[in-house]
N, CA, C, O and CB atoms as a CASP TS submission, in Angstrom:
PFRMAT TS
TARGET T0000
AUTHOR 0000-0000-0000
METHOD Language model
MODEL 1
PARENT N/A
ATOM      1  N   MET     1      98.244 162.178  25.252  1.00  0.00           N
ATOM      2  CA  MET     1      97.279 160.546  24.991  1.00  0.00           C
ATOM      3  C   MET     1      96.605 160.831  23.729  1.00  0.00           C
ATOM      4  O   MET     1      96.367 161.952  23.279  1.00  0.00           O
ATOM      5  CB  MET     1      95.851 160.071  26.326  1.00  0.00           C
ATOM      6  N   ILE     2      96.354 159.834  23.264  1.00  0.00           N
ATOM      7  CA  ILE     2      95.676 159.277  22.052  1.00  0.00           C
ATOM      8  C   ILE     2      94.548 158.497  21.973  1.00  0.00           C
ATOM      9  O   ILE     2      94.622 157.590  22.801  1.00  0.00           O
ATOM     10  CB  ILE     2      96.425 158.616  21.466  1.00  0.00           C
ATOM     11  N   SER     3      93.629 158.467  21.389  1.00  0.00           N
ATOM     12  CA  SER     3      91.971 158.168  21.389  1.00  0.00           C
ATOM     13  C   SER     3      92.119 157.185  20.181  1.00  0.00           C
ATOM     14  O   SER     3      92.647 157.670  19.180  1.00  0.00           O
ATOM     15  CB  SER     3      90.738 159.698  21.067  1.00  0.00           C
ATOM     16  N   VAL     4      91.751 155.941  20.128  1.00  0.00           N
ATOM     17  CA  VAL     4      91.671 155.013  18.961  1.00  0.00           C
ATOM     18  C   VAL     4      90.596 154.589  18.980  1.00  0.00           C
ATOM     19  O   VAL     4      90.258 154.112  20.063  1.00  0.00           O
ATOM     20  CB  VAL     4      92.504 153.983  18.849  1.00  0.00           C
ATOM     21  N   SER     5      89.769 154.559  18.064  1.00  0.00           N
ATOM     22  CA  SER     5      88.438 153.623  17.782  1.00  0.00           C
ATOM     23  C   SER     5      88.728 152.115  17.576  1.00  0.00           C
ATOM     24  O   SER     5      89.458 151.810  16.632  1.00  0.00           O
ATOM     25  CB  SER     5      87.661 154.115  16.406  1.00  0.00           C
ATOM     26  N   ILE     6      88.221 151.144  18.373  1.00  0.00           N
ATOM     27  CA  ILE     6      88.776 149.604  17.848  1.00  0.00           C
ATOM     28  C   ILE     6      87.740 149.125  18.025  1.00  0.00           C
ATOM     29  O   ILE     6      87.076 149.254  19.053  1.00  0.00           O
ATOM     30  CB  ILE     6      89.956 148.728  18.538  1.00  0.00           C
ATOM     31  N   ASN     7      87.173 147.956  16.218  1.00  0.00           N
ATOM     32  CA  ASN     7      85.696 147.545  16.315  1.00  0.00           C
ATOM     33  C   ASN     7      84.936 148.855  17.315  1.00  0.00           C
ATOM     34  O   ASN     7      84.725 148.839  18.528  1.00  0.00           O
ATOM     35  CB  ASN     7      85.582 145.786  17.138  1.00  0.00           C
ATOM     36  N   GLY     8      84.686 149.758  16.479  1.00  0.00           N
ATOM     37  CA  GLY     8      83.711 150.377  17.082  1.00  0.00           C
ATOM     38  C   GLY     8      83.327 151.010  18.576  1.00  0.00           C
ATOM     39  O   GLY     8      82.203 151.425  18.855  1.00  0.00           O
ATOM     40  N   THR     9      84.737 151.007  19.702  1.00  0.00           N
ATOM     41  CA  THR     9      84.740 151.088  21.213  1.00  0.00           C
ATOM     42  C   THR     9      86.257 151.783  21.162  1.00  0.00           C
ATOM     43  O   THR     9      87.366 151.351  20.849  1.00  0.00           O
ATOM     44  CB  THR     9      84.534 149.424  22.169  1.00  0.00           C
ATOM     45  N   VAL    10      85.604 153.469  21.769  1.00  0.00           N
ATOM     46  CA  VAL    10      87.438 154.023  21.820  1.00  0.00           C
ATOM     47  C   VAL    10      88.203 153.791  23.130  1.00  0.00           C
ATOM     48  O   VAL    10      87.822 153.791  24.301  1.00  0.00           O
ATOM     49  CB  VAL    10      87.635 155.839  21.637  1.00  0.00           C
ATOM     50  N   HIS    11      89.377 153.597  22.576  1.00  0.00           N
ATOM     51  CA  HIS    11      90.501 153.016  23.793  1.00  0.00           C
ATOM     52  C   HIS    11      91.615 153.842  23.459  1.00  0.00           C
ATOM     53  O   HIS    11      92.051 154.142  22.348  1.00  0.00           O
ATOM     54  CB  HIS    11      91.010 151.230  23.747  1.00  0.00           C
ATOM     55  N   GLN    12      92.134 154.266  24.974  1.00  0.00           N
ATOM     56  CA  GLN    12      92.931 155.609  25.045  1.00  0.00           C
ATOM     57  C   GLN    12      94.149 154.918  25.423  1.00  0.00           C
ATOM     58  O   GLN    12      94.138 153.994  26.235  1.00  0.00           O
ATOM     59  CB  GLN    12      92.402 156.870  26.154  1.00  0.00           C
ATOM     60  N   PHE    13      95.295 155.383  24.801  1.00  0.00           N
ATOM     61  CA  PHE    13      96.277 155.370  25.257  1.00  0.00           C
ATOM     62  C   PHE    13      97.586 156.591  25.664  1.00  0.00           C
ATOM     63  O   PHE    13      97.735 157.629  25.019  1.00  0.00           O
ATOM     64  CB  PHE    13      96.453 154.589  24.588  1.00  0.00           C
ATOM     65  N   ASP    14      98.424 156.199  26.826  1.00  0.00           N
ATOM     66  CA  ASP    14      99.498 157.585  27.378  1.00  0.00           C
ATOM     67  C   ASP    14     100.368 157.904  26.397  1.00  0.00           C
ATOM     68  O   ASP    14     100.955 158.980  26.517  1.00  0.00           O
ATOM     69  CB  ASP    14     100.532 157.305  28.725  1.00  0.00           C
ATOM     70  N   THR    15     100.687 156.955  25.073  1.00  0.00           N
ATOM     71  CA  THR    15     102.161 157.423  24.645  1.00  0.00           C
ATOM     72  C   THR    15     101.187 156.357  22.926  1.00  0.00           C
ATOM     73  O   THR    15     100.309 155.518  22.723  1.00  0.00           O
ATOM     74  CB  THR    15     104.260 156.546  25.982  1.00  0.00           C
ATOM     75  N   ALA    16     102.040 157.094  22.281  1.00  0.00           N
ATOM     76  CA  ALA    16     102.194 155.775  20.694  1.00  0.00           C
ATOM     77  C   ALA    16     102.599 154.864  20.961  1.00  0.00           C
ATOM     78  O   ALA    16     103.392 154.355  21.754  1.00  0.00           O
ATOM     79  CB  ALA    16     103.111 155.917  19.418  1.00  0.00           C
ATOM     80  N   ILE    17     101.612 154.525  19.769  1.00  0.00           N
ATOM     81  CA  ILE    17     101.860 152.435  19.801  1.00  0.00           C
ATOM     82  C   ILE    17     101.666 151.895  18.901  1.00  0.00           C
ATOM     83  O   ILE    17     100.596 152.015  18.304  1.00  0.00           O
ATOM     84  CB  ILE    17     101.000 151.414  20.621  1.00  0.00           C
ATOM     85  N   SER    18     102.590 151.152  18.513  1.00  0.00           N
ATOM     86  CA  SER    18     102.377 150.422  16.967  1.00  0.00           C
ATOM     87  C   SER    18     101.472 149.213  17.162  1.00  0.00           C
ATOM     88  O   SER    18     101.143 148.569  18.158  1.00  0.00           O
ATOM     89  CB  SER    18     103.917 149.821  16.219  1.00  0.00           C
ATOM     90  N   ILE    19     101.069 149.097  15.346  1.00  0.00           N
ATOM     91  CA  ILE    19     100.003 148.031  15.613  1.00  0.00           C
ATOM     92  C   ILE    19     100.166 146.886  15.952  1.00  0.00           C
ATOM     93  O   ILE    19      99.240 146.158  16.309  1.00  0.00           O
ATOM     94  CB  ILE    19      99.343 147.809  14.769  1.00  0.00           C
ATOM     95  N   ALA    20     101.474 146.514  15.889  1.00  0.00           N
ATOM     96  CA  ALA    20     102.140 145.068  16.460  1.00  0.00           C
ATOM     97  C   ALA    20     102.230 145.297  17.934  1.00  0.00           C
ATOM     98  O   ALA    20     102.344 144.204  18.489  1.00  0.00           O
ATOM     99  CB  ALA    20     103.787 144.665  15.822  1.00  0.00           C
ATOM    100  N   ALA    21     102.224 146.244  18.752  1.00  0.00           N
ATOM    101  CA  ALA    21     102.513 146.261  19.815  1.00  0.00           C
ATOM    102  C   ALA    21     100.783 146.086  20.743  1.00  0.00           C
ATOM    103  O   ALA    21     100.500 145.707  21.879  1.00  0.00           O
ATOM    104  CB  ALA    21     103.494 147.594  19.930  1.00  0.00           C
ATOM    105  N   LEU    22     100.137 146.464  19.837  1.00  0.00           N
ATOM    106  CA  LEU    22      98.634 146.751  20.280  1.00  0.00           C
ATOM    107  C   LEU    22      97.791 145.321  19.871  1.00  0.00           C
ATOM    108  O   LEU    22      96.795 145.108  20.563  1.00  0.00           O
ATOM    109  CB  LEU    22      97.935 148.264  19.360  1.00  0.00           C
ATOM    110  N   ILE    23      97.983 144.711  19.217  1.00  0.00           N
ATOM    111  CA  ILE    23      98.050 142.853  18.620  1.00  0.00           C
ATOM    112  C   ILE    23      98.440 142.375  19.748  1.00  0.00           C
ATOM    113  O   ILE    23      97.561 141.685  20.264  1.00  0.00           O
ATOM    114  CB  ILE    23      99.264 142.236  17.267  1.00  0.00           C
ATOM    115  N   GLU    24      99.570 142.465  20.464  1.00  0.00           N
ATOM    116  CA  GLU    24     100.173 141.809  21.360  1.00  0.00           C
ATOM    117  C   GLU    24      99.512 142.032  22.506  1.00  0.00           C
ATOM    118  O   GLU    24      99.705 141.160  23.353  1.00  0.00           O
ATOM    119  CB  GLU    24     101.428 142.065  21.425  1.00  0.00           C
ATOM    120  N   GLN    25      98.779 142.930  22.823  1.00  0.00           N
ATOM    121  CA  GLN    25      98.439 143.782  24.124  1.00  0.00           C
ATOM    122  C   GLN    25      96.936 143.110  23.715  1.00  0.00           C
ATOM    123  O   GLN    25      96.843 142.129  24.452  1.00  0.00           O
ATOM    124  CB  GLN    25      98.751 145.850  24.205  1.00  0.00           C
ATOM    125  N   MET    26      95.982 143.176  23.057  1.00  0.00           N
ATOM    126  CA  MET    26      94.926 142.024  22.583  1.00  0.00           C
ATOM    127  C   MET    26      95.036 140.805  22.869  1.00  0.00           C
ATOM    128  O   MET    26      94.011 140.161  23.089  1.00  0.00           O
ATOM    129  CB  MET    26      94.794 141.883  21.336  1.00  0.00           C
ATOM    130  N   GLN    27      96.106 140.289  22.924  1.00  0.00           N
ATOM    131  CA  GLN    27      96.605 138.790  22.816  1.00  0.00           C
ATOM    132  C   GLN    27      95.910 138.222  21.603  1.00  0.00           C
ATOM    133  O   GLN    27      95.001 137.392  21.572  1.00  0.00           O
ATOM    134  CB  GLN    27      96.241 137.849  24.185  1.00  0.00           C
ATOM    135  N   LEU    28      96.593 138.913  20.494  1.00  0.00           N
ATOM    136  CA  LEU    28      95.724 138.078  19.024  1.00  0.00           C
ATOM    137  C   LEU    28      97.439 137.946  18.192  1.00  0.00           C
ATOM    138  O   LEU    28      97.445 138.245  16.998  1.00  0.00           O
ATOM    139  CB  LEU    28      94.012 139.566  17.738  1.00  0.00           C
ATOM    140  N   GLY    29      98.482 137.617  18.678  1.00  0.00           N
ATOM    141  CA  GLY    29      99.637 137.780  18.453  1.00  0.00           C
ATOM    142  C   GLY    29      99.889 136.451  17.537  1.00  0.00           C
ATOM    143  O   GLY    29     100.622 136.511  16.549  1.00  0.00           O
ATOM    144  N   ASN    30      99.180 135.151  17.963  1.00  0.00           N
ATOM    145  CA  ASN    30      99.336 133.742  17.637  1.00  0.00           C
ATOM    146  C   ASN    30      97.898 134.095  16.558  1.00  0.00           C
ATOM    147  O   ASN    30      97.650 133.065  15.932  1.00  0.00           O
ATOM    148  CB  ASN    30      99.251 132.379  19.183  1.00  0.00           C
ATOM    149  N   LYS    31      96.994 135.142  16.215  1.00  0.00           N
ATOM    150  CA  LYS    31      96.126 134.157  15.451  1.00  0.00           C
ATOM    151  C   LYS    31      96.305 135.065  14.048  1.00  0.00           C
ATOM    152  O   LYS    31      97.179 135.867  13.718  1.00  0.00           O
ATOM    153  CB  LYS    31      94.327 133.897  16.133  1.00  0.00           C
ATOM    154  N   ARG    32      95.111 134.594  13.376  1.00  0.00           N
ATOM    155  CA  ARG    32      95.077 134.918  12.047  1.00  0.00           C
ATOM    156  C   ARG    32      94.338 135.972  12.064  1.00  0.00           C
ATOM    157  O   ARG    32      93.268 135.753  12.632  1.00  0.00           O
ATOM    158  CB  ARG    32      94.639 133.958  11.164  1.00  0.00           C
ATOM    159  N   ILE    33      94.475 137.193  11.620  1.00  0.00           N
ATOM    160  CA  ILE    33      93.627 138.458  11.782  1.00  0.00           C
ATOM    161  C   ILE    33      93.696 139.226  10.393  1.00  0.00           C
ATOM    162  O   ILE    33      94.640 139.032   9.627  1.00  0.00           O
ATOM    163  CB  ILE    33      94.203 139.441  13.055  1.00  0.00           C
ATOM    164  N   ALA    34      92.594 140.163  10.077  1.00  0.00           N
ATOM    165  CA  ALA    34      92.682 141.324   9.068  1.00  0.00           C
ATOM    166  C   ALA    34      92.636 142.601  10.083  1.00  0.00           C
ATOM    167  O   ALA    34      92.217 142.695  11.237  1.00  0.00           O
ATOM    168  CB  ALA    34      91.320 141.319   7.849  1.00  0.00           C
ATOM    169  N   LEU    35      93.115 143.361   9.371  1.00  0.00           N
ATOM    170  CA  LEU    35      93.434 145.123  10.146  1.00  0.00           C
ATOM    171  C   LEU    35      92.929 146.043   9.313  1.00  0.00           C
ATOM    172  O   LEU    35      93.595 146.063   8.278  1.00  0.00           O
ATOM    173  CB  LEU    35      95.158 145.698  10.348  1.00  0.00           C
ATOM    174  N   GLU    36      91.949 146.900   9.305  1.00  0.00           N
ATOM    175  CA  GLU    36      92.116 148.053   8.541  1.00  0.00           C
ATOM    176  C   GLU    36      92.284 149.373   9.143  1.00  0.00           C
ATOM    177  O   GLU    36      91.780 149.667  10.228  1.00  0.00           O
ATOM    178  CB  GLU    36      91.129 148.127   7.766  1.00  0.00           C
ATOM    179  N   ARG    37      92.655 149.789   8.775  1.00  0.00           N
ATOM    180  CA  ARG    37      93.109 151.050   9.449  1.00  0.00           C
ATOM    181  C   ARG    37      92.556 152.261   8.523  1.00  0.00           C
ATOM    182  O   ARG    37      92.870 152.522   7.362  1.00  0.00           O
ATOM    183  CB  ARG    37      94.822 151.084   9.607  1.00  0.00           C
ATOM    184  N   ASN    38      91.621 152.937   9.396  1.00  0.00           N
ATOM    185  CA  ASN    38      91.018 154.427   8.383  1.00  0.00           C
ATOM    186  C   ASN    38      90.948 153.727   6.830  1.00  0.00           C
ATOM    187  O   ASN    38      91.662 154.156   5.925  1.00  0.00           O
ATOM    188  CB  ASN    38      92.476 156.157   8.339  1.00  0.00           C
ATOM    189  N   GLY    39      90.233 152.874   6.683  1.00  0.00           N
ATOM    190  CA  GLY    39      89.607 152.164   5.473  1.00  0.00           C
ATOM    191  C   GLY    39      90.659 151.752   4.605  1.00  0.00           C
ATOM    192  O   GLY    39      90.580 151.622   3.384  1.00  0.00           O
ATOM    193  N   GLU    40      91.851 151.517   5.481  1.00  0.00           N
ATOM    194  CA  GLU    40      92.634 150.654   4.190  1.00  0.00           C
ATOM    195  C   GLU    40      93.533 149.536   5.147  1.00  0.00           C
ATOM    196  O   GLU    40      93.768 149.744   6.337  1.00  0.00           O
ATOM    197  CB  GLU    40      93.916 151.883   2.998  1.00  0.00           C
ATOM    198  N   ILE    41      93.953 148.411   4.462  1.00  0.00           N
ATOM    199  CA  ILE    41      93.929 147.250   5.015  1.00  0.00           C
ATOM    200  C   ILE    41      95.513 147.694   5.467  1.00  0.00           C
ATOM    201  O   ILE    41      96.255 148.460   4.852  1.00  0.00           O
ATOM    202  CB  ILE    41      93.508 145.834   4.018  1.00  0.00           C
ATOM    203  N   VAL    42      95.689 147.240   6.265  1.00  0.00           N
ATOM    204  CA  VAL    42      97.164 147.149   7.252  1.00  0.00           C
ATOM    205  C   VAL    42      97.771 145.877   6.400  1.00  0.00           C
ATOM    206  O   VAL    42      96.925 144.985   6.347  1.00  0.00           O
ATOM    207  CB  VAL    42      96.895 146.702   9.334  1.00  0.00           C
ATOM    208  N   PRO    43      98.914 145.555   5.760  1.00  0.00           N
ATOM    209  CA  PRO    43      99.854 144.310   5.704  1.00  0.00           C
ATOM    210  C   PRO    43     100.739 144.005   6.452  1.00  0.00           C
ATOM    211  O   PRO    43     101.725 144.714   6.657  1.00  0.00           O
ATOM    212  CB  PRO    43     100.462 144.207   4.792  1.00  0.00           C
ATOM    213  N   ARG    44     100.454 142.523   7.155  1.00  0.00           N
ATOM    214  CA  ARG    44     100.759 142.038   8.751  1.00  0.00           C
ATOM    215  C   ARG    44     102.099 142.691   8.509  1.00  0.00           C
ATOM    216  O   ARG    44     102.168 143.454   9.472  1.00  0.00           O
ATOM    217  CB  ARG    44     100.747 140.120   9.294  1.00  0.00           C
ATOM    218  N   GLY    45     103.527 142.904   7.605  1.00  0.00           N
ATOM    219  CA  GLY    45     104.474 142.907   7.376  1.00  0.00           C
ATOM    220  C   GLY    45     104.509 144.127   7.764  1.00  0.00           C
ATOM    221  O   GLY    45     105.664 144.380   8.106  1.00  0.00           O
ATOM    222  N   GLN    46     103.712 145.175   7.908  1.00  0.00           N
ATOM    223  CA  GLN    46     103.751 146.693   8.571  1.00  0.00           C
ATOM    224  C   GLN    46     103.817 147.356   9.716  1.00  0.00           C
ATOM    225  O   GLN    46     104.241 148.448  10.093  1.00  0.00           O
ATOM    226  CB  GLN    46     102.980 147.197   8.372  1.00  0.00           C
ATOM    227  N   PHE    47     102.989 145.887  10.449  1.00  0.00           N
ATOM    228  CA  PHE    47     102.489 145.850  11.521  1.00  0.00           C
ATOM    229  C   PHE    47     103.769 146.688  12.722  1.00  0.00           C
ATOM    230  O   PHE    47     103.181 147.506  13.429  1.00  0.00           O
ATOM    231  CB  PHE    47     102.062 144.228  11.697  1.00  0.00           C
ATOM    232  N   THR    48     104.853 146.631  12.938  1.00  0.00           N
ATOM    233  CA  THR    48     105.969 146.621  13.299  1.00  0.00           C
ATOM    234  C   THR    48     106.264 148.461  13.029  1.00  0.00           C
ATOM    235  O   THR    48     106.887 149.128  13.855  1.00  0.00           O
ATOM    236  CB  THR    48     106.828 145.382  12.451  1.00  0.00           C
ATOM    237  N   GLN    49     105.860 148.877  12.123  1.00  0.00           N
ATOM    238  CA  GLN    49     106.541 150.151  11.484  1.00  0.00           C
ATOM    239  C   GLN    49     105.466 151.182  11.725  1.00  0.00           C
ATOM    240  O   GLN    49     105.840 152.315  12.027  1.00  0.00           O
ATOM    241  CB  GLN    49     106.947 150.012   9.784  1.00  0.00           C
ATOM    242  N   GLN    50     104.116 150.916  11.624  1.00  0.00           N
ATOM    243  CA  GLN    50     103.002 151.691  11.996  1.00  0.00           C
ATOM    244  C   GLN    50     102.398 151.803  13.154  1.00  0.00           C
ATOM    245  O   GLN    50     101.720 151.024  13.823  1.00  0.00           O
ATOM    246  CB  GLN    50     102.197 151.451  11.382  1.00  0.00           C
ATOM    247  N   MET    51     102.875 153.302  13.346  1.00  0.00           N
ATOM    248  CA  MET    51     102.209 153.971  14.879  1.00  0.00           C
ATOM    249  C   MET    51     100.961 154.392  14.692  1.00  0.00           C
ATOM    250  O   MET    51     100.558 154.692  13.568  1.00  0.00           O
ATOM    251  CB  MET    51     102.954 155.310  15.528  1.00  0.00           C
ATOM    252  N   LEU    52     100.048 154.479  15.998  1.00  0.00           N
ATOM    253  CA  LEU    52      98.789 154.751  15.694  1.00  0.00           C
ATOM    254  C   LEU    52      98.446 156.307  16.062  1.00  0.00           C
ATOM    255  O   LEU    52      99.049 156.826  17.001  1.00  0.00           O
ATOM    256  CB  LEU    52      97.926 153.733  16.411  1.00  0.00           C
ATOM    257  N   ALA    53      97.776 156.819  15.551  1.00  0.00           N
ATOM    258  CA  ALA    53      97.495 158.106  15.811  1.00  0.00           C
ATOM    259  C   ALA    53      96.206 158.403  16.314  1.00  0.00           C
ATOM    260  O   ALA    53      95.153 157.867  15.970  1.00  0.00           O
ATOM    261  CB  ALA    53      97.700 158.791  14.768  1.00  0.00           C
ATOM    262  N   ASP    54      96.426 159.629  17.466  1.00  0.00           N
ATOM    263  CA  ASP    54      95.346 160.001  17.745  1.00  0.00           C
ATOM    264  C   ASP    54      93.833 160.233  16.770  1.00  0.00           C
ATOM    265  O   ASP    54      93.711 161.286  16.143  1.00  0.00           O
ATOM    266  CB  ASP    54      95.799 160.948  18.248  1.00  0.00           C
ATOM    267  N   GLY    55      92.844 159.277  16.720  1.00  0.00           N
ATOM    268  CA  GLY    55      91.368 159.492  16.265  1.00  0.00           C
ATOM    269  C   GLY    55      91.603 158.595  15.146  1.00  0.00           C
ATOM    270  O   GLY    55      90.777 158.588  14.233  1.00  0.00           O
ATOM    271  N   ASP    56      93.013 157.545  15.077  1.00  0.00           N
ATOM    272  CA  ASP    56      92.928 156.163  14.223  1.00  0.00           C
ATOM    273  C   ASP    56      91.485 155.402  13.992  1.00  0.00           C
ATOM    274  O   ASP    56      90.997 155.370  15.122  1.00  0.00           O
ATOM    275  CB  ASP    56      93.854 155.083  14.988  1.00  0.00           C
ATOM    276  N   LYS    57      90.825 154.952  13.338  1.00  0.00           N
ATOM    277  CA  LYS    57      89.712 153.799  13.585  1.00  0.00           C
ATOM    278  C   LYS    57      90.075 152.403  12.957  1.00  0.00           C
ATOM    279  O   LYS    57      90.364 152.196  11.779  1.00  0.00           O
ATOM    280  CB  LYS    57      88.261 154.255  12.915  1.00  0.00           C
ATOM    281  N   LEU    58      90.027 151.815  13.614  1.00  0.00           N
ATOM    282  CA  LEU    58      90.905 149.990  13.235  1.00  0.00           C
ATOM    283  C   LEU    58      89.531 149.850  13.355  1.00  0.00           C
ATOM    284  O   LEU    58      88.652 150.595  13.790  1.00  0.00           O
ATOM    285  CB  LEU    58      92.305 148.786  14.487  1.00  0.00           C
ATOM    286  N   GLU    59      89.534 148.466  12.761  1.00  0.00           N
ATOM    287  CA  GLU    59      88.869 147.032  12.268  1.00  0.00           C
ATOM    288  C   GLU    59      89.912 145.925  12.197  1.00  0.00           C
ATOM    289  O   GLU    59      90.894 145.712  11.486  1.00  0.00           O
ATOM    290  CB  GLU    59      88.187 147.142  10.727  1.00  0.00           C
ATOM    291  N   VAL    60      89.240 145.225  13.342  1.00  0.00           N
ATOM    292  CA  VAL    60      90.078 144.075  13.848  1.00  0.00           C
ATOM    293  C   VAL    60      89.281 142.727  13.631  1.00  0.00           C
ATOM    294  O   VAL    60      88.351 142.407  14.371  1.00  0.00           O
ATOM    295  CB  VAL    60      90.443 144.280  15.444  1.00  0.00           C
ATOM    296  N   VAL    61      89.748 141.893  12.472  1.00  0.00           N
ATOM    297  CA  VAL    61      88.963 140.769  11.952  1.00  0.00           C
ATOM    298  C   VAL    61      89.702 139.584  12.428  1.00  0.00           C
ATOM    299  O   VAL    61      90.878 139.490  12.076  1.00  0.00           O
ATOM    300  CB  VAL    61      88.788 140.779  10.372  1.00  0.00           C
ATOM    301  N   VAL    62      89.074 138.454  13.345  1.00  0.00           N
ATOM    302  CA  VAL    62      89.946 137.461  13.419  1.00  0.00           C
ATOM    303  C   VAL    62      89.324 136.162  12.805  1.00  0.00           C
ATOM    304  O   VAL    62      88.237 135.671  13.109  1.00  0.00           O
ATOM    305  CB  VAL    62      90.366 137.314  14.812  1.00  0.00           C
ATOM    306  N   ALA    63      90.406 135.608  11.694  1.00  0.00           N
ATOM    307  CA  ALA    63      89.761 134.210  10.950  1.00  0.00           C
ATOM    308  C   ALA    63      89.149 133.307  12.043  1.00  0.00           C
ATOM    309  O   ALA    63      89.599 133.260  13.188  1.00  0.00           O
ATOM    310  CB  ALA    63      91.007 133.228  10.095  1.00  0.00           C
ATOM    311  N   VAL    64      87.950 132.500  11.549  1.00  0.00           N
ATOM    312  CA  VAL    64      88.222 131.252  11.996  1.00  0.00           C
ATOM    313  C   VAL    64      88.121 130.267  11.151  1.00  0.00           C
ATOM    314  O   VAL    64      87.763 130.466   9.990  1.00  0.00           O
ATOM    315  CB  VAL    64      87.560 130.967  12.936  1.00  0.00           C
ATOM    316  N   GLY    65      88.469 128.889  11.688  1.00  0.00           N
ATOM    317  CA  GLY    65      88.027 127.664  10.386  1.00  0.00           C
ATOM    318  C   GLY    65      86.819 127.541  10.849  1.00  0.00           C
ATOM    319  O   GLY    65      86.226 128.168  11.726  1.00  0.00           O
ATOM    320  N   GLY    66      86.388 126.345   9.926  1.00  0.00           N
ATOM    321  CA  GLY    66      84.844 125.554  10.341  1.00  0.00           C
ATOM    322  C   GLY    66      84.814 125.772   8.894  1.00  0.00           C
ATOM    323  O   GLY    66      85.525 126.314   8.048  1.00  0.00           O
ATOM    324  N   GLY    67      83.379 124.943   8.963  1.00  0.00           N
ATOM    325  CA  GLY    67      82.335 125.171   7.669  1.00  0.00           C
ATOM    326  C   GLY    67      81.420 125.282   7.345  1.00  0.00           C
ATOM    327  O   GLY    67      81.205 125.431   6.142  1.00  0.00           O
TER
END
């Protein structure tokens, strides 16, 4: 089991999960988001390759339009 902090809230997963799978699980797949992992921005093109590890800290920001 791994524990990952997402926007300050701890979530637990039974097995390793990719960032892409997490985004789908959070129902953010069709949204414009920025994701920071342990203080570094993760490019969208790397979401499928990067697996979350125990203790990771993520910040997920959803872009909203408007003026």
